[in-house]
C-alpha positions in Angstrom: 37.4 5.6 -0.4 36.8 1.8 -0.3 34.2 1.1 -3.0 34.0 -2.6 -2.2 33.5 -1.9 1.5 30.8 0.6 0.7 29.0 -1.9 -1.5 29.2 -4.6 1.3 27.8 -2.1 3.8 24.9 -1.2 1.5 24.1 -4.9 1.0 24.2 -5.6 4.7 22.1 -2.5 5.6 19.5 -3.3 2.9 19.1 -7.0 3.8 19.3 -6.6 7.6 16.3 -4.2 7.5 14.1 -7.1 6.4 11.9 -8.5 9.1 11.0 -12.1 10.0 8.1 -13.3 7.8 8.5 -10.4 5.3 7.5 -11.3 1.8 10.2 -11.3 -0.9 8.7 -11.2 -4.4 10.3 -12.7 -7.4 9.6 -12.2 -11.0 10.8 -14.7 -13.6 11.9 -12.5 -16.5 13.2 -15.3 -18.8 13.5 -19.0 -18.9 16.2 -20.6 -21.1 15.1 -22.7 -24.1 16.4 -25.8 -22.3 14.5 -24.9 -19.1 17.7 -25.3 -17.0 18.0 -21.6 -16.0 15.9 -18.6 -15.2 16.5 -14.8 -14.9 14.8 -13.6 -11.9 14.3 -10.1 -10.3 13.6 -9.8 -6.5 11.6 -7.1 -4.6 10.0 -6.4 -1.3 7.5 -3.7 -0.2 8.6 -1.4 2.6 6.5 1.6 3.7 4.3 1.3 0.6 7.4 1.4 -1.7 8.7 -1.3 -4.0 12.3 -2.0 -3.1 14.5 -3.8 -5.6 16.6 -6.4 -3.8 18.1 -8.1 -6.8 21.6 -6.5 -6.5 21.8 -7.0 -2.7 20.8 -10.7 -3.0 23.2 -11.3 -5.9 26.1 -9.8 -3.9 25.4 -11.8 -0.8 24.7 -15.1 -2.5 27.4 -14.8 -5.1 25.2 -14.5 -8.2 26.0 -12.2 -11.1 23.5 -9.5 -12.0 22.5 -9.5 -15.6 20.5 -7.1 -17.7 17.4 -8.4 -19.4 15.6 -5.7 -21.4 16.4 -3.1 -18.9 15.7 -5.2 -15.7 18.4 -6.3 -13.3 18.1 -10.1 -12.9 19.9 -13.0 -11.3 20.6 -16.0 -13.4 19.6 -19.1 -11.4 20.4 -22.5 -12.7 18.4 -25.6 -11.9 15.2 -27.5 -12.6 12.6 -29.4 -10.7 11.8 -26.8 -8.0 10.7 -23.3 -7.4 13.8 -21.2 -7.9 12.4 -18.1 -6.3 11.8 -20.2 -3.2 15.4 -21.5 -3.4 17.0 -18.1 -3.6 14.8 -16.7 -0.7 15.5 -19.8 1.4 19.2 -19.4 0.8 19.0 -15.7 1.8 17.3 -16.5 5.0 19.7 -19.3 5.8 22.8 -17.1 5.2 21.5 -14.1 7.1 19.7 -15.8 10.0 20.5 -19.5 9.9 16.8 -20.1 9.1 15.8 -20.8 5.5 12.2 -20.1 6.4 12.9 -16.6 7.9 11.4 -14.9 4.8 8.3 -15.7 2.7 8.7 -16.0 -1.0 6.0 -15.2 -3.5 6.0 -15.1 -7.3 4.6 -12.0 -9.1 
């Protein structure tokens, strides 16, 4: 059994289900004391259910998943812009060559 292959298939299946214009929600769990990085979790709503996209986004975009008080988060470095928007823009660009394919919203 190819575990890495199964993980890639799961990531692809999970993210390919997302529709154009679908909202991806981000929650900032922590901001570093310097303000230079954030730990963010990502979700979407599908058929009335909250779906955690953090792991799938991390795998596709090359982020490491970190635990923060029991929540899976992506550590995003940078300052001077909306980092939730940045990650969602990068996701749309990688999957569909359109950074505005998805909508981002902070919760």
